[in-house]
N, C-alpha and C positions, 0 to 999 in steps of 0.2 A: 497327690502326695500332699496331706494334709496331715494335720494335729484334729482328733476327732472327737474328743472330752475334755471337762474341768477348764483351768482361767484360757490358753492359748483356745478353744476351740472351735474351728474354721478359717484355723489362718495355714494359708500353702505353701509349703515351706522347700525353696530351694533346692535341684537337685539337677545330678551328670548330664553332661552333654554325650558321653557312653552308653555304654549298655558296659561292663564291667561291675557295677551297681547296680544290685536286684531290694528300687524300697518292698517295704512290705504292704499289704494290701492294706484296704483298713478292711476290712474281712474277717483275717490274719489277726488284724494287728488292734482288734474291740474281741475277739477268742482269747488274744495273749493274754487282758488286761482281767478279761469276764475272771480268767484259770486264775490269774492275782486272788483276787478279792478283796480282802481289805490289805493285806502285806504292804499293799504301795501308799497308801498315806503318811507319812510320817516317816518314809521308809531314802536308806540311801545303798544307790541305785546302781549295778555294773552292767555300761552298757556295751559287750565286748563285741567285735567287731562290729565297727559300729556306726562307717557307714555315710547314710546322712544324719545318721543323727536319730532321726524320725522315731522310735523307740522310744528314746532315755528325755529326749522332749516329749512325749508323747506324754508318759513316768514324770512326768517333772506337774506336767502341765494337769495330770491329778492329785496333785498335793506330793508327789516326794520331796525328801527334805532336799539332796542331793544331786547327782545322777554324775559317774564321773564314764568319760566317754571311751571309748581308746580302741584304735584301729590303724593297720603298720601302712597302713597309703595317707602320704598326706595330701594327696588331692579330696580324698575322701577327709580327710578332719575338717580341710580347708572348708569345705563347706557345707560338714557340725557346726562350726566356729559360727557358717554364717547362716545357719540356722537359727541357732543358743540365744545372736544377739537380735536377730529378728524375732525373736519368741521375750527379748528382753529374759534367761537370761542366766545367765554372765555369772552372776556371784551366787549360783547353789552345781554349776556347772563346773570341771579340769578334765582337762582334753589330757588323754595320753597320745602318744608314736607307737610303735611300736608291733614286731611278734607278743603274741597271746603267753611266748615262755615269757621276753622279757619285760613285758609290763607288767603279768602279775605278782610278782615276785618283788614285785618296786613299791606293792601294794598293802602288801607285810609286816604287820603291825599297827598298820596307820589307823583307821576307821573301818571297825565289820560293815563285809556289804549281806547287806538284805535283801534285797532281787537280784537275778544275776540273772539279765536278757544274752542268751546265746543263740547267735543267728551267721557265725560264717560261711564260709564256701558251702556249697553239699558236696561238702568230702566226709565219710564217716569219721574216719580218723580224725578230726578235728573235735568232738563231742567228746566222744568218752578220754582224750587227753587234757582241755579247759575241764571236764570234770572232775577229774585225781586229780590235777593243780592244782585246782580252788582246793578238793579237800585238805592231801599233801600245806599248804601252804594254812593255812585256816582260816582266810579268808570272807565264810561267807558266817555270820549270825549264827545262834541261835535259834530255830525254825525261822530260819533264811530255807531262798526252793531258789533253784535254777528252772528256768522256763525257753525250750529252746525248737528254735523256730529251723525245720529238714527239711527232705525232704518225705514224699511218705510214703513212697517203696521204698527206704531205706528205713526201717525205723529200728528205735534204740531199746540197747538193753531193756532191760530190765532192774537192774541192777550196773551198777557202777558205781566199784568203792563202797565208802558207806552212807551213799545213797540211789535207793530205789525211787521208784516210778511211780509214781500216783494220780499219775491224772495224763491222758491222750487222745487230743482228736484227729480229726482231720480232715481238712478244709481245699477242697478239690485235690491239686498235687502237690501239699504244704501238709504235712505234721507238722505241731504241737507236740509236747511233753511236758511234763512236771515234777519236774525230781528235788523232795523233801532230802535231807539228812538224817537218818535215824526215825522214820515217816511210823507213823499209829498205824498199827495193826488197819487190814484190810482190802488194799488189792486195790488194782488200776480202774478208771472208773471213765 
């Protein structure tokens, strides 16, 4: 597991000894940031279900202004903290421990988030609940996006609250779906 582009390109990240954390492959990571296009440079990013922090660090390496790393697991956040320090990104990072139901309300009224990286355990109910809570709390900035990594056999709904699916790709058994709030007409690509 490594950072694949930007200022920290090539840095090998620390990973857990156990199999409870499922790191994103380089191929899928590249797809995620390709789909994000120009949204990442200068953005505030939320890495929800951060695990090792790989996705958030990729965003920081590619020019995101700040990343908020959230995870329920103390072990995951300890590894993420170690990876953040290894990449010298402490000043551009915030770590929050707790479930998404507890951490997202703590962000309400703070800085708006431009990009949400959503990579929970592959159970469909998390995706819809997270996106609806993001909408309810008004955390996402205008023009922001939610990028979800999920099991390709479990496609996500086309519309979740005020968010619509605008891009969708499959990479083996992994699906990557891009949601925008009130997107322009045109459908899924």
